[in-house]
Legacy VTK file of the C-alpha trace (Angstrom):
# vtk DataFile Version 3.0
C-alpha trace
ASCII
DATASET POLYDATA
POINTS 148 float
54.719 9.721 0.084
51.422 9.946 1.947
49.748 13.279 2.189
47.519 13.922 5.117
44.289 15.668 4.492
43.186 18.181 7.063
39.619 17.791 8.296
37.193 20.433 7.059
36.780 23.398 9.381
33.889 23.105 11.784
30.952 25.386 11.242
30.880 27.673 14.264
27.442 29.085 13.516
24.830 28.215 16.091
21.351 27.069 15.257
18.756 29.581 16.338
15.110 28.513 16.289
12.620 30.661 14.418
10.729 33.226 16.422
6.999 32.802 17.009
6.373 35.645 14.551
8.434 33.921 11.828
6.508 30.695 12.396
3.166 32.531 12.178
4.282 34.276 8.984
5.309 30.986 7.352
2.038 29.345 8.414
0.003 32.148 6.865
1.746 31.492 3.545
0.280 27.985 3.488
-3.364 28.987 3.911
-5.493 27.848 0.986
-6.804 30.430 -1.450
-10.443 30.475 -2.385
-11.343 29.166 -5.826
-11.643 32.613 -7.428
-8.141 33.531 -6.241
-6.776 30.260 -7.629
-8.383 30.918 -11.018
-7.025 34.475 -11.077
-3.469 33.260 -10.386
-3.834 30.446 -12.944
-4.985 32.892 -15.625
-2.113 35.271 -14.809
0.343 32.385 -15.002
-1.154 31.220 -18.292
-0.883 34.694 -19.802
2.740 34.994 -18.630
3.567 31.596 -20.108
1.827 32.367 -23.402
4.378 32.327 -26.160
6.981 30.390 -24.162
8.188 27.241 -25.825
10.077 24.173 -24.663
13.401 23.028 -26.107
11.595 21.423 -29.075
9.657 24.575 -29.888
6.337 23.323 -28.529
4.190 25.708 -26.460
4.019 24.937 -22.758
0.604 23.561 -21.851
-1.072 25.401 -18.991
-3.807 23.358 -17.342
-6.314 24.828 -14.950
-7.462 22.208 -12.451
-11.149 21.311 -12.340
-13.180 22.464 -9.348
-15.355 19.409 -8.747
-14.982 19.786 -4.960
-16.101 23.435 -4.995
-18.528 24.099 -2.157
-17.596 20.735 -0.625
-16.661 20.774 3.041
-14.554 17.918 4.396
-13.465 17.013 7.909
-10.363 14.878 8.181
-10.425 12.508 11.156
-7.306 12.500 13.310
-7.053 8.749 12.736
-5.361 9.376 9.364
-1.581 9.219 9.176
0.281 12.489 8.713
1.490 11.808 5.135
-1.988 10.639 4.123
-3.570 13.716 5.707
-1.189 16.005 3.842
-1.963 14.311 0.513
-5.720 14.435 1.151
-5.587 18.142 2.031
-3.607 18.863 -1.131
-6.207 17.141 -3.311
-9.120 18.837 -1.554
-7.563 22.295 -1.911
-6.428 21.638 -5.495
-9.992 20.857 -6.542
-11.424 23.904 -4.709
-12.790 22.042 -1.678
-12.522 23.103 1.952
-10.998 21.173 4.871
-12.699 21.963 8.187
-10.585 22.065 11.322
-13.601 20.872 13.322
-16.725 19.063 12.254
-19.592 21.536 11.922
-23.035 21.963 10.351
-21.460 22.644 6.929
-19.342 19.476 6.927
-20.451 17.126 4.162
-17.799 14.376 4.295
-15.777 12.883 7.120
-12.658 11.054 5.971
-11.750 8.386 8.510
-9.907 5.093 8.879
-11.842 4.034 11.983
-14.413 1.255 12.024
-18.057 2.150 12.479
-19.006 2.649 16.120
-21.555 4.467 18.292
-19.799 7.809 17.695
-20.663 7.583 14.005
-24.316 6.884 14.837
-24.376 9.932 17.110
-22.961 12.175 14.384
-25.423 10.790 11.821
-28.313 11.576 14.208
-27.153 15.189 14.556
-26.095 15.610 10.902
-28.043 13.161 8.723
-26.474 14.414 5.462
-22.860 13.729 6.511
-21.160 10.925 4.617
-18.341 8.904 6.178
-15.708 7.880 3.645
-12.324 6.163 3.632
-9.116 7.982 2.614
-9.137 6.220 -0.762
-12.342 8.158 -1.579
-10.251 11.235 -2.418
-8.057 9.120 -4.713
-11.169 7.881 -6.540
-12.370 11.475 -6.923
-8.952 12.465 -8.256
-8.750 9.543 -10.695
-12.291 10.074 -12.007
-12.023 13.880 -11.872
-15.380 14.179 -10.119
-16.861 13.896 -6.643
-17.852 10.221 -6.366
LINES 1 149
148 0 1 2 3 4 5 6 7 8 9 10 11 12 13 14 15 16 17 18 19 20 21 22 23 24 25 26 27 28 29 30 31 32 33 34 35 36 37 38 39 40 41 42 43 44 45 46 47 48 49 50 51 52 53 54 55 56 57 58 59 60 61 62 63 64 65 66 67 68 69 70 71 72 73 74 75 76 77 78 79 80 81 82 83 84 85 86 87 88 89 90 91 92 93 94 95 96 97 98 99 100 101 102 103 104 105 106 107 108 109 110 111 112 113 114 115 116 117 118 119 120 121 122 123 124 125 126 127 128 129 130 131 132 133 134 135 136 137 138 139 140 141 142 143 144 145 146 147
């Protein structure tokens, strides 16, 4: 005897997009903290975790990330892919650096995938201390735990 299985009921809820205010609120949650705020949160977390042990009775290690990009200002060229840009921003913020939305007088590094052209020469004339680097520069910094 074959039993027929009824299809699952359809979800009658409608999708409603987030309001502009909800979007703004969620975006503000993703703003990077300055280095002092990060250290404060890390110390609070470490003190909360003090005394906690894993399933084998070992204390949980709490590691505070180094700040070798502190006071380093980086501009990320739009030529980078979205996943690469996200990863780069995470590293920069994790190591207390700053990502500039626009290139400015404080910008020290420009991360780009483009080949050298006249635009680069123009920027170097205006800002002689700017260094142009490839996206793998941030990986080298991460791997060596210092600004290379």
